C-alpha positions in Angstrom: 127.8 98.3 84.8 131.1 96.6 83.6 129.1 94.1 81.2 125.6 93.7 79.9 123.2 92.0 82.0 122.9 89.1 79.9 126.6 88.3 80.3 126.2 88.4 84.1 127.4 85.2 85.9 124.7 84.9 88.7 126.8 82.2 90.4 129.8 84.4 90.5 130.0 86.8 93.5 132.2 89.0 91.5 129.3 89.7 89.2 126.9 90.8 92.0 127.1 94.5 91.0 127.6 94.0 87.3 125.1 94.2 84.6 121.8 96.8 84.6 122.0 99.3 87.2 119.0 101.6 87.8 118.6 105.0 89.8 115.6 104.8 92.0 115.0 108.7 92.5 112.5 110.5 94.6 112.0 114.0 93.2 109.8 117.0 94.3 108.5 118.2 91.1 107.5 121.7 92.4 111.3 122.5 93.0 113.0 119.8 91.0 114.8 118.9 94.3 116.3 115.4 94.3 115.2 114.4 97.7 116.6 110.8 97.7 118.3 108.6 95.2 119.3 104.8 95.7 121.4 103.4 92.9 121.4 99.7 92.4 119.3 96.8 90.8 115.8 97.1 90.1 114.7 95.1 93.0 112.1 95.5 95.9 115.0 96.2 98.2 116.1 99.0 96.4 112.5 100.4 96.3 112.2 99.9 100.1 115.5 101.8 100.5 114.5 105.0 98.5 110.8 105.1 99.9 112.2 104.7 103.6 115.1 107.3 103.0 112.3 109.8 101.4 110.2 109.2 104.4 113.1 110.0 106.8 114.1 113.0 105.0 110.7 114.5 104.9 109.9 113.8 108.5 107.3 111.2 107.7 104.6 113.7 106.6 102.1 112.6 104.0 102.8 114.1 100.6 99.7 115.7 98.8 100.3 113.2 95.9 102.9 110.4 95.2 103.5 109.2 91.8 105.5 106.4 90.5 105.8 104.2 87.3 103.9 100.8 87.5 106.7 98.7 89.1 104.6 96.6 91.7 107.2 96.9 94.3 106.4 100.6 95.0 102.8 99.8 96.3 104.1 97.6 99.0 107.0 99.8 100.0 104.8 102.9 100.2 102.3 100.8 102.4 104.8 99.5 104.6 106.4 102.9 105.1 103.3 104.9 105.6 100.6 102.5 106.5 98.7 102.2 109.7 98.8 98.7 111.5 95.7 97.1 112.2 95.7 94.4 114.9 92.3 92.2 114.6 90.7 91.6 118.0 90.8 87.9 119.3 87.6 86.1 118.9 88.0 83.6 121.8 87.7 80.8 119.0 90.2 77.9 118.5 92.9 78.3 115.8 95.8 81.0 115.2 94.5 84.6 115.6 94.7 86.8 112.5 98.0 88.4 112.0 98.2 92.3 112.0 98.1 93.9 108.7 98.6 97.5 107.3 96.1 99.8 105.7 96.6 103.1 103.8 95.9 106.0 106.2 93.6 108.9 105.5 95.6 111.5 103.4 97.8 109.0 101.7 97.4 109.6 97.9 99.2 107.6 95.6 99.0 106.8 91.8 100.8 105.2 89.2 101.6 105.5 85.5 101.6 102.4 83.6 103.1 102.1 80.1 102.7 99.4 77.6 105.5 98.7 75.3 105.9 96.9 71.9 109.2 96.4 70.1 110.8 99.0 72.5 108.2 101.7 71.8 105.5 102.9 74.3 102.2 102.2 72.6 99.8 103.2 75.4 99.8 104.8 78.8 97.3 104.3 81.6 96.9 105.8 85.0 95.7 104.2 88.1 94.8 105.6 91.7 96.3 103.1 94.1 95.7 104.8 97.6 93.4 107.5 98.3 90.6 108.7 96.0 90.3 110.1 92.6 88.9 113.4 94.1 92.0 113.6 96.4 94.2 113.3 93.1 92.2 115.9 91.3 92.4 118.4 94.4 96.5 117.7 94.4 96.8 118.3 90.9 94.6 121.5 91.3 97.1 122.9 93.7 100.1 122.0 91.8 101.8 124.7 90.1 103.6 122.5 87.4 101.2 119.6 86.4 97.7 119.1 85.8 97.9 115.2 85.1 99.2 112.1 86.7 102.7 111.5 85.2 106.2 110.6 85.8 107.5 113.1 83.2 109.5 115.2 85.8 111.6 112.1 87.2 112.2 111.0 83.5 113.5 114.6 82.5 115.7 114.4 85.7 117.1 111.1 84.6 117.9 112.3 81.1 119.6 115.4 82.6 121.5 113.2 84.9 122.8 111.1 82.1 124.1 114.3 80.3 126.1 115.4 83.4 127.3 111.9 84.3 129.1 110.4 81.3 129.1 107.0 83.0 125.4 106.8 82.3 125.6 107.6 78.8 124.2 105.1 76.3 126.0 103.0 73.8 129.6 104.4 74.8 132.7 103.2 76.3 132.3 105.4 79.2 130.1 103.1 81.3 131.3 102.3 84.9 133.7 99.7 85.4 133.8 99.8 89.3 130.5 99.9 91.5 132.1 102.0 94.2 132.9 104.8 91.6 129.6 104.5 89.8 127.7 105.1 93.2 129.9 107.9 94.5 129.6 109.7 91.2 126.0 109.0 91.0 125.4 110.7 94.6 127.7 113.5 93.5 125.9 114.5 90.3 122.4 114.1 91.7 123.1 116.1 95.1 125.5 118.6 93.5 122.7 119.5 90.9 120.2 120.4 93.8 122.4 123.3 95.0 124.9 124.2 92.0 122.9 124.2 88.9 120.2 126.9 88.1 117.0 125.4 86.2 115.6 127.6 83.9 112.1 127.0 84.6 112.5 128.0 88.3 113.7 131.6 87.5 111.7 134.4 88.9 111.6 138.2 88.5 113.1 140.2 91.3 112.2 143.7 92.4 114.1 145.2 89.6 112.1 143.1 87.2 115.1 141.2 86.2 115.2 137.4 86.1 116.9 135.9 89.0 118.3 132.2 88.4 117.3 129.6 91.0 118.6 126.0 91.7 116.2 123.5 93.1 117.7 124.1 96.7 116.6 127.8 96.4 113.3 126.9 95.1 112.7 124.6 98.1 113.8 127.1 100.6 117.2 125.4 101.4 119.6 127.9 99.9 119.4 131.8 99.2 121.9 131.6 96.2 123.2 129.2 93.5 126.3 127.5 95.3 129.7 126.8 93.5 130.7 123.2 93.5 133.8 124.1 95.8 131.4 125.6 98.3 129.1 122.5 98.2 132.0 120.2 98.5 133.5 122.0 101.5 130.3 122.4 103.4 130.4 120.1 106.5 128.1 117.0 106.3 127.3 117.4 110.1 127.0 120.8 111.4 127.5 121.2 115.2 125.2 123.6 117.2 
């Protein structure tokens, strides 16, 4: 944003938000619903923010399967968010007692996709189960209606679609963002509007009259009963009084 990463002055506070900017996106692949997005630098803090926000929005329940790319910060953030704290018993011996630590709970299934690149091209792809068992991963994929393999293809497709909708993210153009607040705001706008206001072709279903019914991610997730207009979405109250 504003300038290339290599041109940032790390000693200049005005450059804190300039340079490369990433979207950390939590996506429900079954409905294509963007559950959470945290725009910002590719840092552990951004990863923690999106994992914690996702956990809050989903009520803290464990997902059948979580997949990410191979960025190491995800493993620590997921363990911190969902892990169970183990406090070692005191031994009665001299010295400092062992500190509490976290372990993955039963039911937490997490796998990563690790891509190796050479000269800007992907030359190999490997997958690895981090938490849970291979049997649990296979079972989760067997119940999935959209995928039979560990992958990050759906969130990559979402990122590509968002670049199409948000001109600020188009590559190699003069439309890149010059101001962080505007970039962040438009990111939230395009990501969350797409949940309610854009039908996804692969989500359509046939109705009682055997006609195709268009559906948005929010409809597929059971959050809406029709494709909303953008004015409808913008005028919907953020906080509803009971």
